C-alpha positions in Angstrom: -2.6 -6.0 0.2 0.4 -6.8 2.4 1.7 -9.3 -0.1 1.3 -6.8 -2.9 3.1 -4.1 -0.9 5.9 -6.5 0.0 6.4 -7.5 -3.6 6.2 -3.8 -4.7 8.9 -2.8 -2.2 11.1 -5.7 -3.2 11.0 -5.0 -6.9 11.3 -1.2 -6.5 14.4 -1.5 -4.2 16.0 -4.0 -6.6 15.4 -1.6 -9.5 16.8 1.3 -7.5 20.0 -0.6 -6.7 20.4 -1.5 -10.4 19.9 2.2 -11.3 22.5 3.4 -8.8 25.1 1.0 -10.1 24.3 2.0 -13.7 24.6 5.7 -12.9 27.9 5.3 -11.1 29.4 3.3 -14.0 28.0 5.7 -16.6 29.4 8.7 -14.8 32.9 7.1 -14.8 32.5 6.8 -18.6 31.2 10.4 -18.8 28.2 9.4 -20.9 25.2 7.1 -21.1 25.3 4.4 -23.8 22.2 3.5 -25.8 21.7 0.4 -23.6 22.0 2.7 -20.5 19.3 5.0 -21.8 17.0 2.1 -22.6 17.5 0.5 -19.2 16.8 3.7 -17.3 13.7 4.2 -19.4 12.6 0.7 -18.6 13.3 1.0 -14.9 11.4 4.3 -14.6 8.6 2.9 -16.7 8.3 -0.1 -14.3 8.4 2.0 -11.2 5.8 4.4 -12.7 3.4 1.6 -13.5 3.7 -0.3 -10.3 3.5 2.9 -8.2 0.3 3.9 -10.1 -1.3 0.6 -9.3 -0.4 0.9 -5.6 -1.6 4.5 -5.7 1.7 6.0 -4.6 1.3 9.2 -6.6 4.5 10.9 -5.5 6.7 8.0 -6.8 4.6 7.8 -9.9 5.0 11.5 -10.7 8.8 11.5 -10.2 9.3 8.3 -12.3 6.9 9.6 -15.0 8.9 12.8 -15.5 12.2 11.0 -15.5 10.7 8.6 -18.1 9.7 11.6 -20.2 13.2 13.0 -20.0 14.8 9.7 -21.2 12.1 9.3 -23.8 13.4 12.5 -25.4 17.1 11.3 -25.0 16.2 7.9 -26.5 14.6 9.5 -29.5 17.4 12.1 -30.1 20.5 10.3 -28.8 23.1 11.3 -26.3 24.9 13.2 -29.1 22.2 15.9 -28.8 23.6 16.8 -25.4 26.8 18.8 -24.9 29.3 18.1 -22.1 27.7 20.6 -19.6 24.3 19.1 -20.2 25.7 15.6 -19.6 27.2 16.7 -16.2 23.9 18.3 -15.3 22.0 15.2 -16.3 24.1 13.0 -14.0 23.5 15.4 -11.1 19.8 15.6 -11.8 19.5 11.8 -11.9 21.3 11.3 -8.6 19.1 14.0 -7.1 16.0 12.3 -8.5 16.9 8.8 -7.4 17.5 10.1 -3.9 14.0 11.6 -3.9 12.6 8.3 -5.0 14.6 6.4 -2.3 13.3 8.8 0.4 9.7 8.1 -0.7 10.3 4.3 -0.7 11.8 4.6 2.8 8.6 6.4 4.0 6.5 3.5 2.6 8.7 1.0 4.4 8.4 2.9 7.7 4.6 3.4 7.2 5.0 7.1 7.0 2.9 9.4 4.8 4.5 10.3 1.4 5.7 13.8 0.6 2.9 16.2 -0.4 5.2 18.7 -2.2 7.6 17.4 -4.9 7.3 20.5 -7.0 11.0 21.3 -6.8 12.3 18.0 -8.1 9.6 18.0 -10.9 10.5 21.6 -11.8 14.2 20.6 -12.0 13.4 17.7 -14.4 11.1 19.8 -16.6 13.5 22.7 -16.7 16.3 20.4 -17.8 14.1 18.8 -20.4 13.1 22.2 -21.7 16.7 23.3 -21.8 18.0 20.4 -23.9 14.9 20.5 -26.1 15.5 24.2 -27.0 19.2 23.8 -27.4 18.8 20.8 -29.6 16.0 22.6 -31.6 14.4 19.2 -32.1 11.3 19.5 -30.1 9.2 20.3 -33.2 10.6 17.4 -35.2 10.4 14.7 -32.5 6.9 13.4 -31.6 6.2 13.6 -27.8 5.5 10.5 -25.8 1.9 11.7 -25.3 1.3 12.0 -29.1 2.7 8.5 -29.6 0.3 7.3 -26.9 -2.6 9.0 -28.6 -1.6 7.4 -31.9 -1.3 4.0 -30.3 -4.8 4.1 -28.8 -7.2 1.6 -30.3 -10.9 0.8 -29.8 -11.7 -1.8 -27.2 -12.6 -5.2 -28.4 -16.2 -6.4 -28.0 -17.3 -9.0 -25.5 -17.7 -11.7 -28.2 -14.0 -11.3 -29.1 -12.9 -11.5 -25.4 -14.9 -14.6 -24.9 -13.3 -16.2 -28.0 -9.8 -15.2 -27.0 -10.4 -16.6 -23.5 -11.2 -19.9 -25.2 -7.6 -19.8 -26.6 -8.8 -18.7 -30.0 -10.4 -22.1 -30.7 -12.5 -21.8 -33.9 -12.3 -18.0 -33.7 -14.9 -16.8 -36.3 -14.2 -13.1 -36.0 -11.8 -10.5 -34.6 -10.6 -7.1 -35.4 -6.9 -8.0 -35.7 -5.2 -10.7 -37.8 -2.3 -11.4 -35.4 -2.2 -12.2 -31.7 0.7 -12.5 -29.2 -0.2 -14.7 -26.3 1.8 -14.0 -23.1 2.1 -16.3 -20.1 3.7 -14.8 -17.0 5.9 -16.7 -14.6 4.0 -19.2 -12.4 3.4 -17.7 -9.0 4.6 -14.3 -9.9 1.4 -12.7 -8.6 -0.5 -9.6 -9.7 -0.8 -10.8 -13.3 -3.2 -8.1 -14.1 -0.7 -5.5 -12.9 2.0 -7.1 -15.0 -0.3 -7.1 -18.0 -1.0 -3.4 -17.5 2.7 -2.7 -17.4 3.1 -4.5 -20.7 0.3 -2.4 -22.2 1.9 0.8 -20.9 5.2 -0.3 -22.5 3.5 -0.9 -25.9 1.8 2.5 -25.6 5.2 4.1 -25.6 5.9 3.1 -29.3 4.0 4.0 -32.4 1.8 0.9 -32.4 -1.9 0.1 -33.0 -3.1 -2.8 -30.8 -5.9 -4.3 -28.7 -5.5 -6.4 -25.6 -7.6 -9.1 -23.9 -8.7 -9.0 -21.2 -9.3 -5.3 -21.7 -9.9 -4.2 -18.1 -6.7 -5.4 -16.4 -6.1 -2.0 -15.0 -9.3 -1.8 -13.0 -10.3 -5.5 -12.5 -8.0 -7.6 -10.3 -10.2 -10.7 -11.1 -8.7 -10.8 -14.6 -5.5 -12.3 -13.0 -7.3 -15.7 -13.0 -8.2 -15.4 -16.7 -4.6 -14.5 -17.5 -3.3 -17.4 -15.5 -5.6 -19.9 -17.2 -5.6 -18.6 -20.8 -2.8 -16.1 -21.1 -2.8 -12.4 -21.9 -3.4 -11.5 -25.5 -2.1 -8.6 -27.6 -4.0 -8.2 -31.0 -2.0 -6.6 -33.8 -2.7 -5.6 -37.5 0.6 -6.1 -39.4 3.7 -8.3 -39.3 5.7 -5.1 -38.7 3.6 -4.3 -35.6 4.2 -7.9 -34.4 8.0 -7.4 -34.7 7.8 -4.1 -32.8 5.7 -5.6 -30.0 8.0 -8.6 -29.6 11.0 -6.3 -29.1 9.1 -4.5 -26.3 7.7 -7.8 -24.7 11.2 -9.2 -24.5 12.3 -6.4 -22.2 9.4 -6.9 -19.7 9.8 -8.6 -16.3 8.3 -11.9 -15.3 7.2 -13.1 -18.7 7.7 -16.8 -18.9 6.6 -17.5 -22.5 5.1 -15.7 -25.5 3.9 -16.9 -28.9 2.8 -15.2 -32.1 -0.5 -16.6 -33.5 -2.1 -15.8 -36.9 -5.9 -15.5 -37.2 -6.6 -16.8 -40.7 -10.3 -15.8 -40.6 -9.5 -12.1 -40.6 -7.0 -12.4 -43.4 -9.5 -12.3 -46.3 -11.5 -15.3 -45.1 -8.7 -17.6 -46.3 -7.2 -20.2 -44.0 -3.4 -20.4 -43.5 -1.2 -23.2 -42.5 1.2 -23.1 -39.6 4.8 -22.2 -40.5 8.1 -23.7 -39.4 6.7 -27.2 -39.8 4.2 -26.8 -36.9 1.3 -29.2 -36.9 -2.2 -27.7 -37.1 -3.4 -25.9 -34.1 -0.1 -26.3 -32.2 1.3 -23.5 -30.2 5.0 -22.8 -30.3 5.8 -21.1 -27.0 9.4 -20.3 -26.3 10.7 -19.0 -23.0 11.8 -15.4 -23.4 14.7 -14.0 -21.5 12.7 -12.1 -18.9 14.6 -12.2 -15.6 12.8 -12.2 -12.3 12.5 -8.9 -10.4 15.5 -9.8 -8.2 17.8 -9.4 -11.3 18.2 -7.2 -14.3 16.3 -8.3 -17.4 18.7 -9.4 -20.1 18.0 -8.9 -23.8 16.6 -12.0 -25.4 18.2 -13.5 -28.5 15.1 -14.8 -30.2 13.6 -13.0 -33.2 10.1 -13.3 -34.5 9.9 -15.1 -37.9 7.8 -13.5 -40.6 4.1 -14.5 -40.5 2.9 -17.0 -42.9 1.4 -15.6 -46.1 -2.4 -15.8 -46.5 -3.9 -18.0 -49.1 -2.1 -21.2 -48.4 -4.5 -24.1 -48.0 -5.0 -25.7 -44.6 -5.5 -29.4 -43.8 -9.0 -30.5 -42.9 -10.1 -29.7 -39.4 -7.4 -27.2 -38.8 -8.1 -24.4 -36.4 -8.5 -20.9 -37.9 -6.1 -19.5 -35.5 -2.6 -21.0 -35.9 0.9 -20.2 -34.7 2.9 -17.9 -36.9 6.3 -18.3 -35.5 8.4 -20.6 -33.4 11.0 -18.6 -31.4 14.2 -20.5 -31.2 17.6 -20.0 -29.6 16.3 -18.5 -26.3 18.7 -18.5 -23.5 18.0 -20.8 -20.5 16.3 -18.7 -17.8 17.4 -19.2 -14.2 14.5 -19.9 -11.9 14.6 -17.6 -8.8 12.2 -17.1 -6.0 12.1 -14.5 -3.2 11.4 -15.8 0.3 10.5 -13.8 3.4 13.5 -13.7 5.8 11.3 -14.6 8.8 10.5 -18.0 7.1 14.2 -18.7 6.7 14.7 -17.7 10.4 12.0 -20.3 11.3 13.7 -22.9 9.1 17.1 -22.4 10.7 15.5 -22.5 14.2 13.9 -25.8 13.4 17.1 -27.2 11.9 18.8 -26.2 15.1 16.3 -28.1 17.2 16.7 -31.1 14.9 20.5 -31.1 15.5 19.9 -30.9 19.3 17.3 -33.7 19.3 19.5 -35.9 17.1 22.4 -35.4 19.5 20.1 -36.2 22.5 18.9 -39.5 20.8 22.4 -40.8 19.9 23.9 -39.9 23.3 21.0 -41.2 25.4 22.2 -42.8 28.7 19.8 -45.7 28.0 21.9 -46.7 25.0 25.3 -46.8 26.8 27.2 -50.0 26.8 24.7 -51.6 24.3 25.8 -53.2 21.1 23.4 -51.7 18.6 25.1 -52.0 15.2 21.9 -51.3 13.2 21.0 -48.4 15.4 24.5 -46.8 15.0 24.4 -47.3 11.3 21.0 -45.5 11.1 22.3 -42.8 13.5 25.3 -42.2 11.2 23.0 -41.8 8.2 20.7 -39.5 10.2 23.8 -37.3 11.1 24.7 -37.1 7.4 21.2 -36.1 6.4 21.1 -33.6 9.3 24.4 -32.1 8.1 23.1 -31.8 4.6 19.9 -30.1 5.8 21.9 -27.7 7.9 24.2 -26.8 4.9 21.2 -26.1 2.7 19.4 -24.1 5.3 22.5 -22.0 5.9 23.2 -21.5 2.2 19.7 -20.1 1.7 20.6 -17.2 4.0 24.0 -16.5 2.5 24.1 -13.4 0.2 27.1 -11.7 -1.4 28.5 -8.5 0.1 28.4 -6.9 -3.4 25.1 -5.1 -2.7 26.6 -3.4 0.5 29.9 -2.7 -1.2 28.4 -1.1 -4.3 26.4 1.3 -2.2 29.7 2.8 -1.0 30.4 3.9 -4.6 27.5 6.4 -4.2 28.8 7.6 -0.8 32.3 8.2 -2.3 30.9 9.9 -5.4 28.7 12.4 -3.4 31.5 13.2 -1.0 34.0 13.8 -3.8 31.7 16.4 -5.2 31.0 18.2 -1.9 34.5 18.0 -0.4 36.3 18.5 -3.8 38.6 15.6 -3.2 39.9 13.3 -5.8 39.4 9.8 -4.4 38.9 6.4 -6.0 37.2 3.5 -4.3 38.6 0.0 -5.0 36.4 -3.0 -4.2 38.1 -6.4 -3.5 36.2 -9.6 -2.8 32.7 -8.1 -3.1 31.3 -11.6 -4.0 32.2 -12.9 -0.6 29.0 -14.4 0.9 27.8 -13.8 4.5 24.6 -14.5 6.4 21.8 -12.1 5.4 21.3 -10.9 9.0 25.0 -10.1 9.2 24.9 -8.2 5.9 22.0 -6.1 7.1 23.8 -5.2 10.4 27.2 -4.2 8.9 25.9 -1.8 6.1 25.7 1.2 8.4 29.1 0.5 10.1 30.9 0.3 6.8 29.2 3.5 5.6 30.3 5.3 8.8 33.9 4.2 8.3 34.0 5.1 4.6 32.6 8.5 5.4 35.2 9.1 8.1 38.0 8.0 5.7 36.7 10.5 3.0 36.1 13.4 5.4 39.2 13.2 7.7 41.4 10.4 6.5 42.2 11.7 3.1 44.2 14.9 2.8 42.3 18.1 2.0 44.1 19.0 -1.2 46.1 17.2 -3.9 49.0 19.5 -3.2 49.3 18.1 0.3 49.5 14.5 -1.1 52.1 15.5 -3.7 54.2 17.2 -1.0 54.0 13.9 1.0 55.2 12.0 -2.0 51.8 10.4 -2.7 49.7 9.9 -5.8 47.4 13.0 -6.2 44.4 10.7 -6.3 43.7 9.2 -2.9 42.5 5.6 -2.7 40.1 3.8 -0.3 40.2 0.0 -0.5 37.1 -1.9 0.7 37.9 -5.6 0.8 36.4 -8.8 2.1 37.9 -12.3 2.4 37.0 -15.6 4.1 39.2 -17.0 6.8 37.8 -20.3 8.2 34.5 -19.5 10.0 34.6 -15.7 9.7 34.9 -13.0 7.0 37.3 -10.2 7.4 36.3 -6.8 6.0 38.8 -4.0 5.9 38.5 -0.4 5.0 41.9 1.1 4.2 42.8 4.6 3.1 46.2 6.0 2.1 45.5 9.4 3.8 47.1 11.3 6.6 46.6 8.7 9.3 45.8 9.4 13.0 48.1 11.0 15.6 48.2 8.8 18.7 49.5 11.8 20.8 46.5 13.9 19.7 44.1 11.1 20.5 45.6 10.5 24.0 45.6 14.2 24.8 42.0 14.6 23.8 41.0 11.5 25.9 42.9 12.9 28.9 41.1 16.3 28.6 37.8 14.5 28.5 38.7 12.5 31.6 38.1 9.1 30.1 41.5 7.5 30.8 41.5 4.6 33.2 45.2 4.5 33.9 48.2 6.8 33.5 48.7 8.1 29.9 52.2 6.7 29.7 50.9 3.1 30.2 48.8 3.1 27.1 50.0 1.2 24.1 49.4 2.5 20.5 46.6 -0.1 20.0 44.9 0.9 23.2 45.1 4.5 22.2 43.4 3.8 18.9 40.7 1.8 20.6 39.8 5.0 22.5 38.2 6.2 19.3 35.4 3.7 19.8 34.4 5.1 23.2 31.0 6.9 23.2 31.2 10.5 21.9 34.9 10.5 21.4 36.2 12.6 18.5 39.5 14.2 17.4 37.6 16.5 15.2 37.6 20.1 16.4 34.4 21.1 14.6 31.3 19.3 13.5 30.9 18.8 9.8 28.1 17.5 7.6 29.8 14.1 7.6 30.9 14.1 11.3 34.4 13.7 12.6 36.6 10.6 12.8 35.4 8.8 15.9 31.9 10.2 16.1 29.6 7.3 15.8 32.4 4.7 16.1 30.8 3.5 19.4 27.7 2.8 17.5 29.7 1.0 14.8 31.4 -1.1 17.4 28.0 -2.0 19.0 26.5 -3.0 15.6 29.5 -5.2 14.8 29.5 -6.9 18.2 25.7 -7.5 17.9 26.4 -10.1 15.2 29.3 -11.6 17.1 32.0 -9.6 15.3 35.0 -7.6 16.5 36.5 -4.3 15.2 40.0 -3.0 15.4 41.9 0.1 14.1 45.4 0.4 12.9 47.1 3.6 11.7 50.4 5.1 10.8 50.7 8.9 10.9 51.2 10.2 7.4 50.6 6.9 5.6 46.9 6.1 6.3 44.6 4.0 8.4 42.9 0.6 8.3 39.7 -0.4 10.1 39.1 -4.2 10.3 35.8 -5.9 11.0 35.9 -9.7 11.8 32.4 -11.1 11.3 31.2 -14.7 11.7 29.8 -16.2 8.5 26.8 -17.4 10.3 25.7 -17.4 13.9 23.4 -20.4 14.0 25.1 -23.8 14.0 28.8 -24.7 14.3 31.1 -27.7 14.9 32.7 -27.5 18.4 35.0 -29.4 20.7 33.6 -30.1 24.1 36.1 -29.7 27.0 35.7 -29.9 30.8 37.3 -27.7 33.5 36.3 -28.9 36.9 32.6 -29.4 36.9 32.1 -26.9 34.0 31.9 -27.6 30.3 33.0 -25.3 27.5 32.8 -25.5 23.7 35.7 -24.4 21.5 34.8 -23.8 17.8 36.6 -26.4 15.7 37.6 -23.7 13.2 39.8 -22.2 15.9 41.6 -25.4 16.9 45.0 -26.2 15.3 46.1 -29.1 17.6 45.6 -30.7 21.0 48.3 -32.5 22.8 49.6 -33.8 26.2 52.4 -31.4 27.4 55.5 -32.4 29.4 56.5 -30.3 32.4 59.9 -29.6 31.0 58.4 -28.2 27.8 56.8 -25.3 29.6 59.0 -22.3 30.3 58.5 -18.7 31.7 58.8 -15.5 29.6 60.3 -12.3 30.9 57.0 -11.4 32.6 56.7 -14.7 34.4 54.0 -16.0 32.1 53.9 -19.7 30.9 54.8 -20.3 27.3 55.4 -23.5 25.3 57.1 -24.3 22.0 55.0 -25.5 19.1 56.4 -26.0 15.6 59.5 -23.8 16.3 57.5 -20.9 17.8 56.6 -20.1 21.4 53.0 -19.5 22.4 51.5 -18.3 25.7 49.4 -20.8 27.9 46.1 -19.7 29.3 44.7 -21.8 32.2 40.9 -21.7 32.0 40.5 -22.6 35.7 42.6 -19.6 36.7 40.9 -17.2 34.3 37.4 -18.1 35.5 38.3 -19.1 39.1 37.0 -22.7 38.7 37.8 -25.3 41.3 39.5 -28.3 39.8 41.9 -31.1 40.8 43.8 -30.9 37.5 46.4 -28.2 38.1 49.6 -29.9 37.1 50.4 -29.3 33.4 51.1 -33.0 32.7 47.6 -34.0 34.0 45.6 -31.9 31.6 45.4 -31.2 27.9 46.7 -28.2 25.9 44.6 -27.1 23.0 46.5 -24.9 20.5 44.0 -22.3 19.1 44.2 -19.3 16.8 42.0 -16.6 15.5 43.1 -13.9 13.0 46.5 -12.6 14.3 46.3 -14.3 17.8 47.6 -17.8 18.5 48.0 -19.4 22.0 47.3 -22.6 24.0 44.4 -23.3 26.4 44.9 -25.6 29.4 41.8 -27.7 30.2 41.1 -30.9 32.2 40.1 -33.2 29.3 38.5 -33.4 25.9 34.9 -34.7 25.8 34.6 -35.0 22.1 33.5 -33.2 18.9 29.9 -32.2 18.6 27.7 -30.1 16.4 26.2 -27.3 18.5 23.5 -24.8 18.1 24.6 -21.3 19.2 22.2 -19.7 21.6 22.8 -16.0 22.4 23.3 -14.9 26.0 20.5 -13.0 27.7 20.8 -9.2 27.1 21.0 -8.4 30.8 24.2 -10.3 31.0 25.8 -7.6 28.9 25.9 -5.5 32.0 28.6 -7.8 33.4 30.9 -7.5 30.4 30.7 -11.3 29.8 31.5 -11.1 26.0 34.7 -9.3 26.7 35.6 -12.0 29.2 35.8 -14.6 26.3 32.3 -16.0 26.4 30.6 -15.8 23.0 27.3 -17.7 23.8 26.0 -21.0 25.0 24.6 -24.3 23.7 22.5 -27.2 24.8 24.2 -30.5 24.7 22.7 -33.8 23.9 22.4 -34.8 27.6 20.6 -31.5 28.4 23.5 -29.7 30.0 24.6 -26.2 29.2 28.0 -25.5 27.6 29.5 -22.1 27.3 31.0 -21.3 23.9 34.4 -19.6 24.1 35.2 -16.6 22.0 38.9 -17.3 21.2 39.7 -13.7 20.2 38.1 -12.0 23.2 39.4 -14.7 25.5 43.0 -13.8 24.8 42.3 -10.1 25.1 40.7 -10.7 28.5 43.9 -12.3 29.8 46.0 -9.3 28.5 43.9 -6.8 30.4 42.7 -5.1 27.3 39.1 -4.8 28.6 
């Protein structure tokens, strides 16, 4: 049951995301296309069927009534709706999908489903009644229920089921002359449920058919029969075959289907296989049925006309022969969904392999020994370990598009409620980040977009015009790779933030730690991320700019990221998140300072060199700087920053490492380089957070090959720590 629930939630959430994207795009175009209507009908049909099997009656009821609505629209076309009806339809669909999503979240949180959904059902029925009466087509268009009644057919007898389960070999009798045999994707699970959903889809069209096995809805043991022999649809005419094929091509998880003619039923005369098929051969062709993780694409194959009866068959030919070979099917991509906990375990094991490999190759027992064969094997092992690590990491990488697309819905809803004209522009939404990181930054991005909409953008278009701006405001959500991190920025061209107002509010709240005149603009903006700070004078539905920003900062830092705010009064604001691509394994340079060892991420290192004393000069504040490539950079002495005892204090005796991250670039002074090494990042214990270690430039730790512990330096926070920003 747990596996079935997990699969149900995965498929339903995927379908809901597809539906949200479809609705947002359709609303921009001010109408639903024929494909949109068919797709919404299919999504609701799937949710209804799977929810019914899982006995989630609330979800089933909502989906069923939406399906009824779009059945009417599909039959009568969008032209039957006037403009006001179309606007009402969009609002109704967003309201309905929100109701579905609330119920799904309750299932995920193991909470009881709602017991009263009368209001949403009444809204759907009322709208359907309104468009039916205005279109005056209710009497001419058959209802879905009447179609289902017309499509019902008597159940096949046990003898026919037995014959069908033997793959129609020597079939002496059956009530229908044509069969469609369906094989679902291997390992898809719940084959009887998928068969039932196919039956339900066929019931929606004016079609007479039988199906084998006949008790898929109530008997889960039929899954084994379907896996072994396939699921069969029995049909009476070539026209019915064509209609059924069109429906089958739209179903999820169908791997192959084939049309088979039963010659015995066709007047007792045997028929030969068409399309040059040899006697008794099946002609299965992969139909374009995408897995649940992606939207089903329409297939390009068409069913050929069945062979005419009366053609002689060769001796020994089976009475049941293939009718059509479906050709020209697109190649279907093979996808599989994997539980994230399994990927976590895989990454953990790969990390231990990396550590063990390092321990073997750097063992003290092997020092000063000439072991050519061993070193050759060790190099090959390192290559394979690197490849294994890359594959394990890539399995966890997912695009940010899912998170970014959800912001379309946030902006759309707030535009309606705040009566603001705003467009959302997405840039770099295909940038890939670790799955854990994506899950952690969804809420922070939503908070920031809400704040930009609520308090960043001017209240009226007249205010923007008076300020010389486009009447339509713009929020840009962008993502880009820079080395080992991804930078996500949320920019608006609104009214910006007033540093004086922020500083005054902070002073009134008593949260300043030094005289107000000593605060720089960047420090003032960072006050917004203190707990409970807000420049908003009154609480709104969407909160004030600053409310929740402390939670945003905490979530971003929990995945090793940083957040910063820039703003120019009257021109807009920009919030920037810098997030590591992955937090598991990285290449690092080991350095020593006194008896301590540190790891500097290779991605942050530009150059290392031996400085000369005369190359180091002092700036106006008395701090050491050095010239590198025609520019001057500050020098940070690690032993002074962390109070480490060392004999290497003269600049000529140590090593300078030129590092950079985002907009910061400087030089670190260390005793010596110990060499490059692949390290597994281990997080620091939570209780160490009380000592503000992360803001002191320590990002984590790692275990070296010799068993020693090395602290991993956070290049961004390290520089900030020396500037007294924390």
